[in-house]
Legacy VTK file of the C-alpha trace (Angstrom):
# vtk DataFile Version 3.0
C-alpha trace
ASCII
DATASET POLYDATA
POINTS 429 float
47.506 63.527 207.438
45.053 65.582 204.882
45.291 63.470 201.916
44.848 60.010 204.471
41.978 61.530 206.020
40.098 62.816 203.043
40.583 59.513 200.783
39.897 57.435 203.784
36.729 59.313 204.369
35.795 59.192 200.946
36.345 55.370 199.868
34.167 54.638 203.843
31.479 56.753 202.790
31.252 55.444 199.433
31.445 51.976 200.847
28.505 52.721 203.018
26.369 53.663 200.241
26.414 57.628 200.522
26.009 58.814 197.082
29.706 60.121 195.631
28.571 64.126 195.884
27.826 64.230 199.309
30.879 61.359 200.094
32.706 63.685 197.982
31.807 67.140 199.842
31.691 65.685 203.267
35.151 64.159 203.193
36.422 67.013 202.035
34.334 69.563 204.337
35.875 67.247 207.159
39.130 66.545 206.170
39.884 70.912 205.807
38.298 71.841 208.896
40.089 68.847 210.670
43.386 69.312 209.504
43.711 72.977 207.882
41.862 75.275 210.703
43.323 78.499 209.381
41.523 77.657 206.177
38.194 80.208 206.524
34.438 78.090 206.633
33.725 80.363 203.792
35.934 79.222 201.326
34.005 75.738 200.997
31.343 77.493 200.396
32.490 79.584 198.051
34.447 77.055 195.958
31.330 74.894 195.813
29.871 77.829 194.122
32.486 78.713 191.918
31.826 75.209 190.402
28.465 76.460 189.572
29.037 80.125 188.308
29.295 79.195 184.658
26.761 80.251 181.862
27.916 76.658 180.442
26.230 75.064 183.422
22.602 75.911 181.638
23.566 74.089 178.801
22.830 70.247 181.518
18.812 71.215 182.231
18.562 71.334 178.781
20.522 68.505 177.210
18.409 66.449 180.031
15.157 67.696 178.918
16.027 67.428 174.819
16.682 63.254 176.178
13.488 63.049 178.215
11.209 64.377 175.276
13.457 61.966 172.875
13.049 59.129 175.028
9.315 59.411 175.706
8.285 60.588 172.216
8.942 56.662 171.080
11.356 57.551 168.249
13.094 53.400 168.909
10.896 52.104 166.431
11.773 55.041 164.250
15.576 54.759 164.504
15.364 50.787 163.880
13.945 51.380 160.601
16.659 53.626 159.873
19.424 51.336 160.837
17.698 48.359 159.381
18.145 50.728 155.580
21.617 51.549 156.404
22.917 48.229 157.974
20.190 45.760 157.855
21.396 43.739 154.845
25.013 42.964 156.054
25.262 39.018 157.378
23.620 39.173 161.280
21.311 42.450 160.499
19.814 42.867 163.361
23.017 43.000 165.779
23.997 45.551 163.409
20.819 47.469 163.391
21.161 47.512 167.459
24.842 48.880 167.276
23.997 51.523 164.493
20.447 52.734 166.385
22.446 53.003 169.891
24.913 55.411 167.681
21.596 57.098 166.570
20.353 57.272 169.856
23.198 58.260 171.824
23.195 61.185 169.645
19.901 62.128 171.076
19.800 60.921 174.346
23.727 61.415 175.601
23.071 58.452 178.665
24.090 54.902 178.346
21.203 53.559 180.855
18.084 55.187 178.893
19.318 53.576 175.592
20.123 50.336 177.115
16.851 50.100 178.921
14.399 51.644 176.043
16.355 50.067 173.022
17.454 46.994 174.960
13.626 46.346 175.540
12.408 46.773 172.011
15.074 45.141 169.908
16.343 41.880 172.732
13.083 40.130 172.035
12.887 40.942 168.405
16.681 39.513 167.990
15.647 36.148 170.109
12.525 35.778 167.735
14.450 36.152 164.983
16.792 33.275 166.136
20.240 34.992 167.913
21.264 33.043 170.909
20.070 35.259 174.021
23.567 36.314 175.611
24.773 37.761 172.366
21.580 40.098 171.857
22.058 40.973 175.552
25.986 41.467 174.915
25.459 43.586 171.500
22.908 45.558 173.319
24.705 46.202 176.031
28.294 46.931 174.740
26.249 49.517 172.395
23.963 51.484 174.747
27.316 52.911 176.480
28.384 55.016 173.270
26.057 57.145 174.344
28.734 58.176 176.763
31.285 59.035 174.193
29.081 60.523 171.162
27.118 63.846 171.799
26.183 65.113 174.158
27.122 62.968 176.552
26.190 63.675 180.094
29.657 62.040 181.607
31.242 64.636 179.219
29.760 67.781 180.584
30.036 66.956 184.153
34.350 65.993 183.156
34.001 69.865 181.675
32.640 71.316 184.362
35.151 69.786 186.925
38.233 71.080 184.645
38.142 75.161 184.429
37.807 77.047 181.485
37.206 73.572 179.124
34.783 73.760 175.978
32.027 71.572 176.348
31.566 72.057 172.666
35.097 71.011 171.805
34.830 68.219 174.212
31.586 66.691 172.873
33.351 66.925 168.691
36.278 65.067 170.320
33.890 62.040 171.145
32.169 61.383 167.446
35.191 59.981 166.061
36.047 57.784 168.976
32.174 56.711 169.286
31.973 55.667 165.936
35.168 53.681 165.881
34.178 51.647 168.606
30.478 51.569 166.619
32.726 49.774 163.912
34.643 47.697 165.863
31.602 46.175 167.257
29.917 45.820 163.981
32.902 43.963 163.255
32.811 40.792 165.796
28.914 41.099 165.318
29.547 40.314 161.124
32.339 37.420 162.757
29.943 35.535 165.451
26.799 36.208 162.448
29.181 34.408 160.198
30.311 31.329 162.742
26.911 31.199 164.233
24.943 31.281 160.302
22.921 34.933 161.556
20.993 35.697 158.412
20.333 39.545 156.925
17.300 41.256 157.167
14.856 41.459 154.172
15.388 44.046 151.859
13.320 46.778 152.189
10.780 47.722 149.176
11.864 50.811 147.032
8.607 52.547 147.861
9.142 52.492 151.751
12.775 54.168 151.485
11.223 57.290 151.361
9.067 57.251 154.560
11.660 55.985 156.483
14.484 58.702 155.615
11.932 61.256 155.998
10.878 59.757 159.505
14.509 58.767 161.096
16.493 62.097 159.827
13.279 64.157 161.418
14.616 62.675 165.127
18.466 62.735 164.116
18.336 66.990 163.369
18.532 66.802 167.469
22.484 65.731 166.362
22.808 68.019 163.396
21.233 70.889 165.764
23.493 70.356 168.156
27.010 69.160 166.324
26.456 71.216 163.106
25.262 74.432 165.048
28.550 74.292 167.114
30.719 73.636 164.474
29.337 76.002 162.272
30.039 78.462 164.815
25.973 79.347 165.111
25.604 78.310 168.630
27.160 77.945 171.553
27.057 74.567 173.555
24.195 75.871 175.570
22.688 77.870 173.183
22.670 74.326 171.243
20.892 72.751 174.649
18.142 74.903 174.056
17.507 74.659 170.703
17.580 70.867 171.007
15.361 71.321 173.937
12.439 72.978 171.990
12.555 70.454 168.840
12.368 67.705 170.722
9.332 68.903 172.275
7.959 69.723 169.039
9.076 66.479 167.398
7.561 64.290 170.505
4.438 66.885 171.363
3.691 67.699 167.814
4.679 65.735 165.084
4.628 62.597 166.571
2.053 63.145 169.188
3.529 60.296 171.135
3.983 62.720 174.336
0.371 64.749 175.524
0.610 68.637 177.090
0.167 66.667 180.580
2.794 64.746 180.190
5.311 67.423 179.335
5.659 68.968 183.247
6.138 65.501 184.405
9.291 65.333 182.149
10.304 68.106 183.126
10.011 67.407 186.609
12.261 64.533 185.783
14.945 66.745 183.809
15.021 68.850 187.228
16.126 65.983 189.204
18.629 65.046 186.864
20.001 69.061 186.731
19.885 68.879 190.938
22.074 65.846 191.225
24.569 66.728 188.501
25.017 69.939 189.628
25.299 69.077 193.385
28.092 66.928 191.929
29.651 69.638 189.759
29.319 71.821 193.400
31.290 69.141 195.394
33.881 68.210 192.788
34.836 71.868 192.733
35.476 71.718 196.823
37.432 68.698 196.289
39.418 69.309 193.592
40.263 72.757 194.908
41.444 70.646 197.874
43.427 67.730 195.745
45.194 71.206 194.530
46.258 73.094 198.070
47.261 69.867 199.440
49.685 68.916 195.942
48.055 65.628 195.568
49.333 65.285 191.891
52.575 66.218 192.684
52.932 63.938 195.045
51.056 61.086 193.232
53.413 61.829 189.943
56.618 61.990 192.330
55.280 58.636 193.653
55.215 57.209 189.501
58.449 58.837 188.381
60.411 57.129 190.883
58.297 53.466 190.433
58.788 53.530 186.459
62.001 55.365 186.485
60.288 58.651 184.897
58.822 56.749 181.757
56.657 58.970 180.502
54.884 55.957 178.218
54.906 53.951 181.169
52.943 56.513 183.559
50.460 57.334 180.681
49.635 53.505 180.655
49.512 52.819 183.730
46.831 55.655 184.648
44.893 54.358 181.709
44.885 51.332 182.644
43.978 51.967 186.313
41.052 54.232 184.981
39.827 51.231 183.187
39.921 49.102 186.146
38.278 51.897 188.141
35.532 51.114 185.873
34.720 47.850 187.285
34.103 48.932 190.710
32.991 52.597 190.647
30.103 54.865 189.030
31.688 56.704 186.346
30.570 60.344 187.954
32.817 59.207 190.593
35.806 58.461 188.438
35.391 61.904 186.632
34.768 63.890 190.194
37.451 62.084 192.500
40.138 61.247 189.868
40.255 63.891 187.364
42.203 67.098 189.602
44.636 64.033 190.174
45.795 62.333 186.853
44.924 65.041 184.734
47.938 67.539 185.601
50.238 64.327 185.125
48.820 63.108 181.936
49.123 67.551 180.631
52.628 66.887 182.059
53.967 64.152 179.539
52.102 66.040 176.457
48.100 64.672 176.469
45.713 67.437 176.101
42.683 67.876 178.272
40.144 67.222 175.890
42.084 63.503 174.670
42.124 62.573 178.254
38.353 63.673 178.667
37.676 61.510 175.670
40.113 58.405 177.691
37.789 58.919 180.612
34.494 58.743 178.877
35.851 55.983 176.835
36.668 54.072 180.477
33.781 54.942 181.989
31.744 53.924 179.052
33.471 50.198 179.186
32.970 50.080 183.228
28.972 50.678 182.757
28.669 46.439 181.273
31.806 45.260 183.578
30.548 43.964 186.638
30.206 44.400 190.072
28.784 47.772 189.386
28.119 48.084 185.321
24.436 49.150 185.262
23.598 48.131 181.467
24.885 44.837 182.298
22.223 44.350 184.801
19.467 46.105 182.912
20.399 44.015 179.829
20.603 41.174 181.188
17.468 41.419 183.180
15.855 42.186 179.646
17.422 38.956 178.342
16.306 36.945 181.474
19.780 35.661 181.690
22.641 35.895 184.870
24.913 38.996 184.922
27.665 36.868 184.668
26.578 34.988 181.602
25.806 38.712 180.298
29.518 39.305 180.501
30.756 36.305 179.574
29.345 37.350 175.608
30.260 40.767 176.239
34.063 39.998 176.457
34.620 39.815 172.632
33.201 42.855 171.954
35.311 44.680 175.004
38.274 43.911 173.547
37.067 45.228 170.576
36.553 48.639 171.856
39.929 48.488 174.596
41.791 48.257 170.654
39.896 51.558 169.517
40.811 53.033 173.825
44.409 52.623 172.828
44.376 53.981 169.794
42.922 56.946 171.001
45.192 57.080 173.951
48.306 56.768 171.519
46.757 58.771 167.989
46.202 62.013 169.716
44.717 63.033 166.522
41.470 60.890 166.593
40.027 62.891 169.526
41.998 66.359 168.916
41.271 66.878 165.335
37.667 67.632 165.197
37.990 70.205 168.165
40.740 71.894 166.386
38.298 72.855 163.797
36.131 74.090 166.457
38.457 76.241 168.098
40.271 77.725 164.801
LINES 1 430
429 0 1 2 3 4 5 6 7 8 9 10 11 12 13 14 15 16 17 18 19 20 21 22 23 24 25 26 27 28 29 30 31 32 33 34 35 36 37 38 39 40 41 42 43 44 45 46 47 48 49 50 51 52 53 54 55 56 57 58 59 60 61 62 63 64 65 66 67 68 69 70 71 72 73 74 75 76 77 78 79 80 81 82 83 84 85 86 87 88 89 90 91 92 93 94 95 96 97 98 99 100 101 102 103 104 105 106 107 108 109 110 111 112 113 114 115 116 117 118 119 120 121 122 123 124 125 126 127 128 129 130 131 132 133 134 135 136 137 138 139 140 141 142 143 144 145 146 147 148 149 150 151 152 153 154 155 156 157 158 159 160 161 162 163 164 165 166 167 168 169 170 171 172 173 174 175 176 177 178 179 180 181 182 183 184 185 186 187 188 189 190 191 192 193 194 195 196 197 198 199 200 201 202 203 204 205 206 207 208 209 210 211 212 213 214 215 216 217 218 219 220 221 222 223 224 225 226 227 228 229 230 231 232 233 234 235 236 237 238 239 240 241 242 243 244 245 246 247 248 249 250 251 252 253 254 255 256 257 258 259 260 261 262 263 264 265 266 267 268 269 270 271 272 273 274 275 276 277 278 279 280 281 282 283 284 285 286 287 288 289 290 291 292 293 294 295 296 297 298 299 300 301 302 303 304 305 306 307 308 309 310 311 312 313 314 315 316 317 318 319 320 321 322 323 324 325 326 327 328 329 330 331 332 333 334 335 336 337 338 339 340 341 342 343 344 345 346 347 348 349 350 351 352 353 354 355 356 357 358 359 360 361 362 363 364 365 366 367 368 369 370 371 372 373 374 375 376 377 378 379 380 381 382 383 384 385 386 387 388 389 390 391 392 393 394 395 396 397 398 399 400 401 402 403 404 405 406 407 408 409 410 411 412 413 414 415 416 417 418 419 420 421 422 423 424 425 426 427 428
């Protein structure tokens, strides 16, 4: 009865347009006090604050603030020039530049929509002027922009880490590096095939005298990623301390070095980061209440028993079913919703079949990333289609070959745990 009310209310509220944080909190609150009258009211409040009572939550506002400074700091042209230097001479150069720039920008922003709107607005018109088909230009941008959800720092990974108790955000960040790079390579292979098929050209060779300047300008923003990853791997920083240092460095870069952000703009950027922090923290708090109630009602055990009966106890089949379900959920639900609602249900099942909490987190982040450009929800798909002045359906059709390449990496990460656990194992040692 509790489970029926919990999930019935949750999906009803989501369908009515209630934000997922409020929907999860209200569903848990009503289900608890309707069906569990012996549970004190204070327990719900205590569970909500327990989800926020962690030093790790401090990394959230600082990562968001670093992303605000980097986005407002107009570093896109700098990263595009660096990407041109690295991959511009490959056939279909602008497409590869787009993908590599998404990898680089994802390492400093951590948000797919920021990448899609900033990088897309800059590169899609340039690609069109250079003879690339509009749907292809949009597809390259739409499928590479979500790499910011896999490459650290990732907002989705932070939400997942806070949803799971006693999980190191730093270890989860490390787990996303190899899968993120592999998806980037897979997208480049598809882009190269299209370049050969459609006759897209290489970019002009960069004069040798300009290379030192491009490297210097490009390395400066990428030091944000080095600070986060290098500091964590080297044991210099915790994830929270790395976020603080990254925010200060991003401020210096945008305000002092590039001078693309004035001091009068800083309060607005801080306010934007604060608003984003409030949303994420409220999501984390309500997810703890929701997750506690799911555990209290033994929902993972019930789902596991059902799946064992349905599949005859075949572990590989159960894992495949859950992973495919996550992929399908990405079509119809927003990423944070998937993490909050389904992590408490599916994670215990996956762990019972030998999957680590880090590997499942990376798989979930990849599913959310793909869902960012799949209709009917896909925010990145709509952003890039609008920039390219084409319909979302036409944009999605062009995305399909790139999505297939991403799915290949998705299943490789599922069946080869080391792809997502090797780097975190170095950190844990």
